[in-house]
mmCIF file of the N, C-alpha and C atoms, coordinates in Angstrom:
data_MODEL
# 
_entry.id   MODEL 
# 
loop_
_atom_site.group_PDB 
_atom_site.id 
_atom_site.type_symbol 
_atom_site.label_atom_id 
_atom_site.label_alt_id 
_atom_site.label_comp_id 
_atom_site.label_asym_id 
_atom_site.label_entity_id 
_atom_site.label_seq_id 
_atom_site.pdbx_PDB_ins_code 
_atom_site.Cartn_x 
_atom_site.Cartn_y 
_atom_site.Cartn_z 
_atom_site.occupancy 
_atom_site.B_iso_or_equiv 
_atom_site.pdbx_formal_charge 
_atom_site.auth_seq_id 
_atom_site.auth_comp_id 
_atom_site.auth_asym_id 
_atom_site.auth_atom_id 
_atom_site.pdbx_PDB_model_num 
ATOM 1   N N  . MET A 1 1  ? -219.312 -136.325 -69.166 1.00 0.00 ? 1  MET A N  1 
ATOM 2   C CA . MET A 1 1  ? -218.822 -136.470 -70.610 1.00 0.00 ? 1  MET A CA 1 
ATOM 3   C C  . MET A 1 1  ? -217.685 -135.233 -70.317 1.00 0.00 ? 1  MET A C  1 
ATOM 4   N N  . THR A 1 2  ? -216.562 -135.662 -71.065 1.00 0.00 ? 2  THR A N  1 
ATOM 5   C CA . THR A 1 2  ? -215.315 -134.648 -71.109 1.00 0.00 ? 2  THR A CA 1 
ATOM 6   C C  . THR A 1 2  ? -215.533 -133.470 -72.085 1.00 0.00 ? 2  THR A C  1 
ATOM 7   N N  . LYS A 1 3  ? -214.973 -132.485 -72.117 1.00 0.00 ? 3  LYS A N  1 
ATOM 8   C CA . LYS A 1 3  ? -214.845 -131.501 -73.068 1.00 0.00 ? 3  LYS A CA 1 
ATOM 9   C C  . LYS A 1 3  ? -213.909 -131.806 -74.050 1.00 0.00 ? 3  LYS A C  1 
ATOM 10  N N  . GLN A 1 4  ? -214.347 -131.711 -75.477 1.00 0.00 ? 4  GLN A N  1 
ATOM 11  C CA . GLN A 1 4  ? -213.495 -132.322 -76.606 1.00 0.00 ? 4  GLN A CA 1 
ATOM 12  C C  . GLN A 1 4  ? -212.322 -131.118 -76.894 1.00 0.00 ? 4  GLN A C  1 
ATOM 13  N N  . LYS A 1 5  ? -211.304 -131.342 -77.329 1.00 0.00 ? 5  LYS A N  1 
ATOM 14  C CA . LYS A 1 5  ? -210.045 -130.534 -77.418 1.00 0.00 ? 5  LYS A CA 1 
ATOM 15  C C  . LYS A 1 5  ? -210.521 -129.831 -78.926 1.00 0.00 ? 5  LYS A C  1 
ATOM 16  N N  . ARG A 1 6  ? -210.157 -128.594 -78.986 1.00 0.00 ? 6  ARG A N  1 
ATOM 17  C CA . ARG A 1 6  ? -210.526 -127.794 -80.010 1.00 0.00 ? 6  ARG A CA 1 
ATOM 18  C C  . ARG A 1 6  ? -209.255 -128.039 -81.113 1.00 0.00 ? 6  ARG A C  1 
ATOM 19  N N  . LYS A 1 7  ? -209.428 -127.912 -82.313 1.00 0.00 ? 7  LYS A N  1 
ATOM 20  C CA . LYS A 1 7  ? -208.482 -127.958 -83.230 1.00 0.00 ? 7  LYS A CA 1 
ATOM 21  C C  . LYS A 1 7  ? -207.497 -126.739 -83.224 1.00 0.00 ? 7  LYS A C  1 
ATOM 22  N N  . LEU A 1 8  ? -206.256 -126.815 -83.512 1.00 0.00 ? 8  LEU A N  1 
ATOM 23  C CA . LEU A 1 8  ? -205.526 -125.637 -83.684 1.00 0.00 ? 8  LEU A CA 1 
ATOM 24  C C  . LEU A 1 8  ? -205.597 -124.994 -84.963 1.00 0.00 ? 8  LEU A C  1 
ATOM 25  N N  . THR A 1 9  ? -205.564 -123.500 -84.965 1.00 0.00 ? 9  THR A N  1 
ATOM 26  C CA . THR A 1 9  ? -205.645 -122.787 -86.140 1.00 0.00 ? 9  THR A CA 1 
ATOM 27  C C  . THR A 1 9  ? -204.353 -122.949 -87.103 1.00 0.00 ? 9  THR A C  1 
ATOM 28  N N  . PRO A 1 10 ? -204.354 -122.491 -88.128 1.00 0.00 ? 10 PRO A N  1 
ATOM 29  C CA . PRO A 1 10 ? -203.184 -122.486 -89.127 1.00 0.00 ? 10 PRO A CA 1 
ATOM 30  C C  . PRO A 1 10 ? -202.149 -121.831 -88.439 1.00 0.00 ? 10 PRO A C  1 
ATOM 31  N N  . VAL A 1 11 ? -202.499 -120.593 -87.773 1.00 0.00 ? 11 VAL A N  1 
ATOM 32  C CA . VAL A 1 11 ? -201.448 -119.612 -87.392 1.00 0.00 ? 11 VAL A CA 1 
ATOM 33  C C  . VAL A 1 11 ? -200.951 -120.367 -86.011 1.00 0.00 ? 11 VAL A C  1 
ATOM 34  N N  . GLU A 1 12 ? -201.811 -120.994 -85.255 1.00 0.00 ? 12 GLU A N  1 
ATOM 35  C CA . GLU A 1 12 ? -201.360 -121.768 -84.148 1.00 0.00 ? 12 GLU A CA 1 
ATOM 36  C C  . GLU A 1 12 ? -200.382 -123.055 -84.296 1.00 0.00 ? 12 GLU A C  1 
ATOM 37  N N  . LYS A 1 13 ? -200.792 -123.530 -85.555 1.00 0.00 ? 13 LYS A N  1 
ATOM 38  C CA . LYS A 1 13 ? -199.841 -124.734 -85.859 1.00 0.00 ? 13 LYS A CA 1 
ATOM 39  C C  . LYS A 1 13 ? -198.607 -124.203 -86.554 1.00 0.00 ? 13 LYS A C  1 
ATOM 40  N N  . ALA A 1 14 ? -198.484 -123.136 -86.947 1.00 0.00 ? 14 ALA A N  1 
ATOM 41  C CA . ALA A 1 14 ? -197.291 -122.646 -87.652 1.00 0.00 ? 14 ALA A CA 1 
ATOM 42  C C  . ALA A 1 14 ? -196.469 -122.179 -86.544 1.00 0.00 ? 14 ALA A C  1 
ATOM 43  N N  . LYS A 1 15 ? -197.030 -121.680 -85.485 1.00 0.00 ? 15 LYS A N  1 
ATOM 44  C CA . LYS A 1 15 ? -196.032 -121.008 -84.338 1.00 0.00 ? 15 LYS A CA 1 
ATOM 45  C C  . LYS A 1 15 ? -195.671 -122.240 -83.501 1.00 0.00 ? 15 LYS A C  1 
ATOM 46  N N  . LYS A 1 16 ? -196.325 -123.375 -83.334 1.00 0.00 ? 16 LYS A N  1 
ATOM 47  C CA . LYS A 1 16 ? -195.997 -124.676 -82.720 1.00 0.00 ? 16 LYS A CA 1 
ATOM 48  C C  . LYS A 1 16 ? -194.917 -125.313 -83.301 1.00 0.00 ? 16 LYS A C  1 
ATOM 49  N N  . LYS A 1 17 ? -194.900 -125.289 -84.807 1.00 0.00 ? 17 LYS A N  1 
ATOM 50  C CA . LYS A 1 17 ? -193.793 -126.088 -85.629 1.00 0.00 ? 17 LYS A CA 1 
ATOM 51  C C  . LYS A 1 17 ? -192.540 -125.306 -85.544 1.00 0.00 ? 17 LYS A C  1 
ATOM 52  N N  . GLN A 1 18 ? -192.740 -123.859 -85.492 1.00 0.00 ? 18 GLN A N  1 
ATOM 53  C CA . GLN A 1 18 ? -191.366 -123.111 -85.271 1.00 0.00 ? 18 GLN A CA 1 
ATOM 54  C C  . GLN A 1 18 ? -190.899 -123.192 -84.034 1.00 0.00 ? 18 GLN A C  1 
ATOM 55  N N  . ARG A 1 19 ? -191.732 -123.398 -82.879 1.00 0.00 ? 19 ARG A N  1 
ATOM 56  C CA . ARG A 1 19 ? -191.220 -123.648 -81.693 1.00 0.00 ? 19 ARG A CA 1 
ATOM 57  C C  . ARG A 1 19 ? -190.431 -124.825 -81.355 1.00 0.00 ? 19 ARG A C  1 
ATOM 58  N N  . GLN A 1 20 ? -190.887 -125.974 -82.088 1.00 0.00 ? 20 GLN A N  1 
ATOM 59  C CA . GLN A 1 20 ? -190.451 -127.358 -82.114 1.00 0.00 ? 20 GLN A CA 1 
ATOM 60  C C  . GLN A 1 20 ? -189.007 -127.337 -82.982 1.00 0.00 ? 20 GLN A C  1 
ATOM 61  N N  . LYS A 1 21 ? -188.985 -126.514 -83.972 1.00 0.00 ? 21 LYS A N  1 
ATOM 62  C CA . LYS A 1 21 ? -187.512 -126.339 -84.769 1.00 0.00 ? 21 LYS A CA 1 
ATOM 63  C C  . LYS A 1 21 ? -186.617 -125.735 -83.843 1.00 0.00 ? 21 LYS A C  1 
ATOM 64  N N  . GLU A 1 22 ? -186.858 -124.722 -83.111 1.00 0.00 ? 22 GLU A N  1 
ATOM 65  C CA . GLU A 1 22 ? -186.035 -123.883 -82.288 1.00 0.00 ? 22 GLU A CA 1 
ATOM 66  C C  . GLU A 1 22 ? -185.745 -124.428 -81.056 1.00 0.00 ? 22 GLU A C  1 
ATOM 67  N N  . TYR A 1 23 ? -186.549 -125.273 -80.151 1.00 0.00 ? 23 TYR A N  1 
ATOM 68  C CA . TYR A 1 23 ? -186.310 -125.686 -78.981 1.00 0.00 ? 23 TYR A CA 1 
ATOM 69  C C  . TYR A 1 23 ? -186.347 -127.127 -78.856 1.00 0.00 ? 23 TYR A C  1 
ATOM 70  N N  . MET A 1 24 ? -186.040 -127.952 -77.937 1.00 0.00 ? 24 MET A N  1 
ATOM 71  C CA . MET A 1 24 ? -185.998 -129.299 -77.743 1.00 0.00 ? 24 MET A CA 1 
ATOM 72  C C  . MET A 1 24 ? -186.295 -129.511 -76.150 1.00 0.00 ? 24 MET A C  1 
ATOM 73  N N  . THR A 1 25 ? -187.063 -130.550 -75.828 1.00 0.00 ? 25 THR A N  1 
ATOM 74  C CA . THR A 1 25 ? -187.366 -130.679 -74.333 1.00 0.00 ? 25 THR A CA 1 
ATOM 75  C C  . THR A 1 25 ? -186.304 -131.599 -73.710 1.00 0.00 ? 25 THR A C  1 
ATOM 76  N N  . ILE A 1 26 ? -185.842 -131.415 -72.624 1.00 0.00 ? 26 ILE A N  1 
ATOM 77  C CA . ILE A 1 26 ? -184.795 -132.370 -71.816 1.00 0.00 ? 26 ILE A CA 1 
ATOM 78  C C  . ILE A 1 26 ? -185.596 -132.305 -70.509 1.00 0.00 ? 26 ILE A C  1 
ATOM 79  N N  . PHE A 1 27 ? -184.934 -133.435 -69.794 1.00 0.00 ? 27 PHE A N  1 
ATOM 80  C CA . PHE A 1 27 ? -185.427 -133.677 -68.366 1.00 0.00 ? 27 PHE A CA 1 
ATOM 81  C C  . PHE A 1 27 ? -184.192 -132.972 -67.433 1.00 0.00 ? 27 PHE A C  1 
ATOM 82  N N  . ILE A 1 28 ? -184.645 -132.139 -66.626 1.00 0.00 ? 28 ILE A N  1 
ATOM 83  C CA . ILE A 1 28 ? -183.714 -131.740 -65.594 1.00 0.00 ? 28 ILE A CA 1 
ATOM 84  C C  . ILE A 1 28 ? -184.104 -131.755 -64.297 1.00 0.00 ? 28 ILE A C  1 
ATOM 85  N N  . ASN A 1 29 ? -183.495 -132.742 -63.147 1.00 0.00 ? 29 ASN A N  1 
ATOM 86  C CA . ASN A 1 29 ? -184.029 -132.914 -62.073 1.00 0.00 ? 29 ASN A CA 1 
ATOM 87  C C  . ASN A 1 29 ? -185.340 -133.455 -62.001 1.00 0.00 ? 29 ASN A C  1 
ATOM 88  N N  . GLY A 1 30 ? -185.922 -134.397 -62.955 1.00 0.00 ? 30 GLY A N  1 
ATOM 89  C CA . GLY A 1 30 ? -187.155 -135.082 -63.126 1.00 0.00 ? 30 GLY A CA 1 
ATOM 90  C C  . GLY A 1 30 ? -188.190 -133.946 -63.576 1.00 0.00 ? 30 GLY A C  1 
ATOM 91  N N  . LYS A 1 31 ? -187.775 -132.904 -64.250 1.00 0.00 ? 31 LYS A N  1 
ATOM 92  C CA . LYS A 1 31 ? -188.799 -131.891 -64.674 1.00 0.00 ? 31 LYS A CA 1 
ATOM 93  C C  . LYS A 1 31 ? -188.367 -131.646 -66.291 1.00 0.00 ? 31 LYS A C  1 
ATOM 94  N N  . GLN A 1 32 ? -189.483 -131.581 -66.896 1.00 0.00 ? 32 GLN A N  1 
ATOM 95  C CA . GLN A 1 32 ? -189.087 -131.236 -68.276 1.00 0.00 ? 32 GLN A CA 1 
ATOM 96  C C  . GLN A 1 32 ? -188.928 -129.572 -68.498 1.00 0.00 ? 32 GLN A C  1 
ATOM 97  N N  . LYS A 1 33 ? -187.812 -129.457 -69.268 1.00 0.00 ? 33 LYS A N  1 
ATOM 98  C CA . LYS A 1 33 ? -187.308 -127.936 -69.392 1.00 0.00 ? 33 LYS A CA 1 
ATOM 99  C C  . LYS A 1 33 ? -187.292 -127.821 -71.137 1.00 0.00 ? 33 LYS A C  1 
ATOM 100 N N  . ARG A 1 34 ? -187.677 -126.760 -71.437 1.00 0.00 ? 34 ARG A N  1 
ATOM 101 C CA . ARG A 1 34 ? -187.360 -126.210 -73.087 1.00 0.00 ? 34 ARG A CA 1 
ATOM 102 C C  . ARG A 1 34 ? -186.113 -125.439 -73.125 1.00 0.00 ? 34 ARG A C  1 
ATOM 103 N N  . VAL A 1 35 ? -185.148 -125.984 -73.837 1.00 0.00 ? 35 VAL A N  1 
ATOM 104 C CA . VAL A 1 35 ? -183.988 -125.346 -74.141 1.00 0.00 ? 35 VAL A CA 1 
ATOM 105 C C  . VAL A 1 35 ? -183.782 -125.060 -75.647 1.00 0.00 ? 35 VAL A C  1 
ATOM 106 N N  . LYS A 1 36 ? -182.930 -124.303 -76.022 1.00 0.00 ? 36 LYS A N  1 
ATOM 107 C CA . LYS A 1 36 ? -182.819 -123.929 -77.304 1.00 0.00 ? 36 LYS A CA 1 
ATOM 108 C C  . LYS A 1 36 ? -181.868 -125.090 -77.998 1.00 0.00 ? 36 LYS A C  1 
ATOM 109 N N  . ARG A 1 37 ? -182.076 -125.555 -79.157 1.00 0.00 ? 37 ARG A N  1 
ATOM 110 C CA . ARG A 1 37 ? -181.372 -126.451 -79.771 1.00 0.00 ? 37 ARG A CA 1 
ATOM 111 C C  . ARG A 1 37 ? -180.014 -126.110 -80.323 1.00 0.00 ? 37 ARG A C  1 
ATOM 112 N N  . PRO A 1 38 ? -179.136 -126.930 -80.115 1.00 0.00 ? 38 PRO A N  1 
ATOM 113 C CA . PRO A 1 38 ? -177.796 -126.602 -80.569 1.00 0.00 ? 38 PRO A CA 1 
ATOM 114 C C  . PRO A 1 38 ? -177.650 -126.260 -82.318 1.00 0.00 ? 38 PRO A C  1 
ATOM 115 N N  . GLN A 1 39 ? -176.959 -125.274 -82.552 1.00 0.00 ? 39 GLN A N  1 
ATOM 116 C CA . GLN A 1 39 ? -176.608 -124.800 -83.965 1.00 0.00 ? 39 GLN A CA 1 
ATOM 117 C C  . GLN A 1 39 ? -176.173 -126.206 -84.713 1.00 0.00 ? 39 GLN A C  1 
ATOM 118 N N  . THR A 1 40 ? -176.699 -126.173 -85.999 1.00 0.00 ? 40 THR A N  1 
ATOM 119 C CA . THR A 1 40 ? -176.173 -127.386 -86.949 1.00 0.00 ? 40 THR A CA 1 
ATOM 120 C C  . THR A 1 40 ? -176.086 -126.599 -88.347 1.00 0.00 ? 40 THR A C  1 
ATOM 121 N N  . ILE A 1 41 ? -175.107 -126.952 -89.127 1.00 0.00 ? 41 ILE A N  1 
ATOM 122 C CA . ILE A 1 41 ? -174.943 -126.790 -90.505 1.00 0.00 ? 41 ILE A CA 1 
ATOM 123 C C  . ILE A 1 41 ? -175.057 -128.168 -91.138 1.00 0.00 ? 41 ILE A C  1 
ATOM 124 N N  . ASP A 1 42 ? -175.958 -128.258 -92.080 1.00 0.00 ? 42 ASP A N  1 
ATOM 125 C CA . ASP A 1 42 ? -176.248 -129.582 -92.977 1.00 0.00 ? 42 ASP A CA 1 
ATOM 126 C C  . ASP A 1 42 ? -176.619 -130.775 -92.039 1.00 0.00 ? 42 ASP A C  1 
ATOM 127 N N  . GLY A 1 43 ? -177.180 -130.420 -90.827 1.00 0.00 ? 43 GLY A N  1 
ATOM 128 C CA . GLY A 1 43 ? -177.443 -131.442 -89.960 1.00 0.00 ? 43 GLY A CA 1 
ATOM 129 C C  . GLY A 1 43 ? -176.409 -131.887 -89.010 1.00 0.00 ? 43 GLY A C  1 
ATOM 130 N N  . MET A 1 44 ? -175.216 -131.396 -89.210 1.00 0.00 ? 44 MET A N  1 
ATOM 131 C CA . MET A 1 44 ? -173.991 -131.849 -88.331 1.00 0.00 ? 44 MET A CA 1 
ATOM 132 C C  . MET A 1 44 ? -173.733 -130.698 -87.385 1.00 0.00 ? 44 MET A C  1 
ATOM 133 N N  . ASP A 1 45 ? -172.936 -131.000 -86.243 1.00 0.00 ? 45 ASP A N  1 
ATOM 134 C CA . ASP A 1 45 ? -172.493 -129.858 -85.386 1.00 0.00 ? 45 ASP A CA 1 
ATOM 135 C C  . ASP A 1 45 ? -171.764 -128.955 -85.990 1.00 0.00 ? 45 ASP A C  1 
ATOM 136 N N  . VAL A 1 46 ? -171.604 -127.755 -85.506 1.00 0.00 ? 46 VAL A N  1 
ATOM 137 C CA . VAL A 1 46 ? -170.768 -126.600 -86.054 1.00 0.00 ? 46 VAL A CA 1 
ATOM 138 C C  . VAL A 1 46 ? -169.368 -127.012 -86.119 1.00 0.00 ? 46 VAL A C  1 
ATOM 139 N N  . ASP A 1 47 ? -168.880 -127.581 -84.857 1.00 0.00 ? 47 ASP A N  1 
ATOM 140 C CA . ASP A 1 47 ? -167.378 -128.129 -84.678 1.00 0.00 ? 47 ASP A CA 1 
ATOM 141 C C  . ASP A 1 47 ? -167.224 -129.026 -85.838 1.00 0.00 ? 47 ASP A C  1 
ATOM 142 N N  . GLU A 1 48 ? -168.060 -130.096 -85.860 1.00 0.00 ? 48 GLU A N  1 
ATOM 143 C CA . GLU A 1 48 ? -167.801 -131.167 -86.689 1.00 0.00 ? 48 GLU A CA 1 
ATOM 144 C C  . GLU A 1 48 ? -167.695 -130.610 -88.150 1.00 0.00 ? 48 GLU A C  1 
ATOM 145 N N  . PHE A 1 49 ? -168.357 -129.675 -88.657 1.00 0.00 ? 49 PHE A N  1 
ATOM 146 C CA . PHE A 1 49 ? -168.458 -129.039 -90.047 1.00 0.00 ? 49 PHE A CA 1 
ATOM 147 C C  . PHE A 1 49 ? -167.111 -128.486 -90.303 1.00 0.00 ? 49 PHE A C  1 
ATOM 148 N N  . ILE A 1 50 ? -166.696 -127.638 -89.127 1.00 0.00 ? 50 ILE A N  1 
ATOM 149 C CA . ILE A 1 50 ? -165.425 -126.985 -89.492 1.00 0.00 ? 50 ILE A CA 1 
ATOM 150 C C  . ILE A 1 50 ? -164.376 -127.870 -89.662 1.00 0.00 ? 50 ILE A C  1 
ATOM 151 N N  . ARG A 1 51 ? -164.297 -128.900 -88.722 1.00 0.00 ? 51 ARG A N  1 
ATOM 152 C CA . ARG A 1 51 ? -163.218 -129.960 -88.794 1.00 0.00 ? 51 ARG A CA 1 
ATOM 153 C C  . ARG A 1 51 ? -163.219 -130.671 -90.296 1.00 0.00 ? 51 ARG A C  1 
ATOM 154 N N  . ARG A 1 52 ? -164.298 -130.999 -90.889 1.00 0.00 ? 52 ARG A N  1 
ATOM 155 C CA . ARG A 1 52 ? -164.269 -131.750 -92.011 1.00 0.00 ? 52 ARG A CA 1 
ATOM 156 C C  . ARG A 1 52 ? -163.942 -130.894 -93.176 1.00 0.00 ? 52 ARG A C  1 
ATOM 157 N N  . ASN A 1 53 ? -164.421 -129.337 -93.263 1.00 0.00 ? 53 ASN A N  1 
ATOM 158 C CA . ASN A 1 53 ? -164.560 -128.682 -94.261 1.00 0.00 ? 53 ASN A CA 1 
ATOM 159 C C  . ASN A 1 53 ? -163.429 -127.416 -94.650 1.00 0.00 ? 53 ASN A C  1 
ATOM 160 N N  . ALA A 1 54 ? -162.828 -127.157 -93.178 1.00 0.00 ? 54 ALA A N  1 
ATOM 161 C CA . ALA A 1 54 ? -161.959 -125.934 -93.230 1.00 0.00 ? 54 ALA A CA 1 
ATOM 162 C C  . ALA A 1 54 ? -160.488 -126.307 -93.688 1.00 0.00 ? 54 ALA A C  1 
ATOM 163 N N  . ASP A 1 55 ? -159.892 -125.562 -94.437 1.00 0.00 ? 55 ASP A N  1 
ATOM 164 C CA . ASP A 1 55 ? -158.600 -125.621 -94.941 1.00 0.00 ? 55 ASP A CA 1 
ATOM 165 C C  . ASP A 1 55 ? -157.517 -124.935 -93.841 1.00 0.00 ? 55 ASP A C  1 
ATOM 166 N N  . PRO A 1 56 ? -156.324 -125.223 -93.730 1.00 0.00 ? 56 PRO A N  1 
ATOM 167 C CA . PRO A 1 56 ? -155.471 -124.722 -92.803 1.00 0.00 ? 56 PRO A CA 1 
ATOM 168 C C  . PRO A 1 56 ? -155.252 -123.322 -92.663 1.00 0.00 ? 56 PRO A C  1 
ATOM 169 N N  . ILE A 1 57 ? -155.334 -122.466 -93.995 1.00 0.00 ? 57 ILE A N  1 
ATOM 170 C CA . ILE A 1 57 ? -155.379 -121.161 -94.014 1.00 0.00 ? 57 ILE A CA 1 
ATOM 171 C C  . ILE A 1 57 ? -156.189 -120.419 -93.240 1.00 0.00 ? 57 ILE A C  1 
ATOM 172 N N  . TRP A 1 58 ? -157.583 -121.125 -93.513 1.00 0.00 ? 58 TRP A N  1 
ATOM 173 C CA . TRP A 1 58 ? -158.830 -120.457 -92.840 1.00 0.00 ? 58 TRP A CA 1 
ATOM 174 C C  . TRP A 1 58 ? -158.511 -120.565 -91.255 1.00 0.00 ? 58 TRP A C  1 
ATOM 175 N N  . LEU A 1 59 ? -158.269 -121.908 -91.011 1.00 0.00 ? 59 LEU A N  1 
ATOM 176 C CA . LEU A 1 59 ? -158.156 -122.135 -89.476 1.00 0.00 ? 59 LEU A CA 1 
ATOM 177 C C  . LEU A 1 59 ? -157.052 -121.386 -88.625 1.00 0.00 ? 59 LEU A C  1 
ATOM 178 N N  . HIS A 1 60 ? -156.033 -121.094 -89.494 1.00 0.00 ? 60 HIS A N  1 
ATOM 179 C CA . HIS A 1 60 ? -155.085 -119.934 -88.909 1.00 0.00 ? 60 HIS A CA 1 
ATOM 180 C C  . HIS A 1 60 ? -155.535 -118.606 -88.979 1.00 0.00 ? 60 HIS A C  1 
ATOM 181 N N  . GLN A 1 61 ? -156.315 -118.201 -89.594 1.00 0.00 ? 61 GLN A N  1 
ATOM 182 C CA . GLN A 1 61 ? -156.653 -116.873 -89.791 1.00 0.00 ? 61 GLN A CA 1 
ATOM 183 C C  . GLN A 1 61 ? -157.629 -116.727 -88.572 1.00 0.00 ? 61 GLN A C  1 
ATOM 184 N N  . ASN A 1 62 ? -158.503 -117.722 -88.390 1.00 0.00 ? 62 ASN A N  1 
ATOM 185 C CA . ASN A 1 62 ? -159.506 -117.714 -87.333 1.00 0.00 ? 62 ASN A CA 1 
ATOM 186 C C  . ASN A 1 62 ? -159.018 -118.268 -85.945 1.00 0.00 ? 62 ASN A C  1 
ATOM 187 N N  . GLU A 1 63 ? -157.677 -118.346 -85.928 1.00 0.00 ? 63 GLU A N  1 
ATOM 188 C CA . GLU A 1 63 ? -157.315 -118.740 -84.384 1.00 0.00 ? 63 GLU A CA 1 
ATOM 189 C C  . GLU A 1 63 ? -157.932 -120.097 -83.958 1.00 0.00 ? 63 GLU A C  1 
ATOM 190 N N  . LEU A 1 64 ? -157.981 -120.974 -84.913 1.00 0.00 ? 64 LEU A N  1 
ATOM 191 C CA . LEU A 1 64 ? -158.581 -122.449 -84.572 1.00 0.00 ? 64 LEU A CA 1 
ATOM 192 C C  . LEU A 1 64 ? -157.466 -123.446 -84.641 1.00 0.00 ? 64 LEU A C  1 
ATOM 193 N N  . TRP A 1 65 ? -156.267 -123.153 -84.003 1.00 0.00 ? 65 TRP A N  1 
ATOM 194 C CA . TRP A 1 65 ? -155.130 -124.166 -84.015 1.00 0.00 ? 65 TRP A CA 1 
ATOM 195 C C  . TRP A 1 65 ? -155.360 -125.358 -83.639 1.00 0.00 ? 65 TRP A C  1 
ATOM 196 N N  . GLU A 1 66 ? -156.244 -125.621 -82.831 1.00 0.00 ? 66 GLU A N  1 
ATOM 197 C CA . GLU A 1 66 ? -156.730 -126.927 -82.193 1.00 0.00 ? 66 GLU A CA 1 
ATOM 198 C C  . GLU A 1 66 ? -157.295 -127.973 -83.143 1.00 0.00 ? 66 GLU A C  1 
ATOM 199 N N  . TYR A 1 67 ? -157.772 -127.325 -84.396 1.00 0.00 ? 67 TYR A N  1 
ATOM 200 C CA . TYR A 1 67 ? -158.387 -128.413 -85.346 1.00 0.00 ? 67 TYR A CA 1 
ATOM 201 C C  . TYR A 1 67 ? -157.648 -128.493 -86.494 1.00 0.00 ? 67 TYR A C  1 
ATOM 202 N N  . MET A 1 68 ? -156.133 -128.050 -86.317 1.00 0.00 ? 68 MET A N  1 
ATOM 203 C CA . MET A 1 68 ? -155.132 -128.069 -87.628 1.00 0.00 ? 68 MET A CA 1 
ATOM 204 C C  . MET A 1 68 ? -154.664 -129.486 -87.300 1.00 0.00 ? 68 MET A C  1 
ATOM 205 N N  . THR A 1 69 ? -154.281 -130.344 -88.311 1.00 0.00 ? 69 THR A N  1 
ATOM 206 C CA . THR A 1 69 ? -153.434 -131.513 -88.093 1.00 0.00 ? 69 THR A CA 1 
ATOM 207 C C  . THR A 1 69 ? -152.181 -131.528 -88.609 1.00 0.00 ? 69 THR A C  1 
ATOM 208 N N  . ASP A 1 70 ? -151.270 -132.301 -88.241 1.00 0.00 ? 70 ASP A N  1 
ATOM 209 C CA . ASP A 1 70 ? -149.920 -132.062 -88.909 1.00 0.00 ? 70 ASP A CA 1 
ATOM 210 C C  . ASP A 1 70 ? -149.796 -133.572 -89.862 1.00 0.00 ? 70 ASP A C  1 
ATOM 211 N N  . ASP A 1 71 ? -150.054 -133.137 -91.120 1.00 0.00 ? 71 ASP A N  1 
ATOM 212 C CA . ASP A 1 71 ? -150.249 -134.065 -91.919 1.00 0.00 ? 71 ASP A CA 1 
ATOM 213 C C  . ASP A 1 71 ? -148.748 -134.565 -92.730 1.00 0.00 ? 71 ASP A C  1 
ATOM 214 N N  . GLU A 1 72 ? -147.788 -133.794 -92.349 1.00 0.00 ? 72 GLU A N  1 
ATOM 215 C CA . GLU A 1 72 ? -146.336 -134.065 -93.048 1.00 0.00 ? 72 GLU A CA 1 
ATOM 216 C C  . GLU A 1 72 ? -145.738 -135.479 -92.713 1.00 0.00 ? 72 GLU A C  1 
ATOM 217 N N  . GLY A 1 73 ? -146.002 -136.042 -91.551 1.00 0.00 ? 73 GLY A N  1 
ATOM 218 C CA . GLY A 1 73 ? -145.510 -137.421 -91.281 1.00 0.00 ? 73 GLY A CA 1 
ATOM 219 C C  . GLY A 1 73 ? -144.222 -137.397 -90.802 1.00 0.00 ? 73 GLY A C  1 
ATOM 220 N N  . SER A 1 74 ? -143.338 -136.341 -90.467 1.00 0.00 ? 74 SER A N  1 
ATOM 221 C CA . SER A 1 74 ? -142.097 -136.439 -90.070 1.00 0.00 ? 74 SER A CA 1 
ATOM 222 C C  . SER A 1 74 ? -141.584 -137.025 -88.828 1.00 0.00 ? 74 SER A C  1 
# 
């Protein structure tokens, strides 16, 4: 007979849940590696959030000119 797995304690469950929130598992050269998850704001990438919500003045102050668009139509 095989040995039964023991149940995780509440502290161990909390730590496991926290690790799953912070890290994700990817494959590199056929092996599983744990890497930090990319930062998100409201479920979207930080760059996408800035593109959608930033006004031109804020973009200029933070030197993010690549996200500025020319809406004049000249």
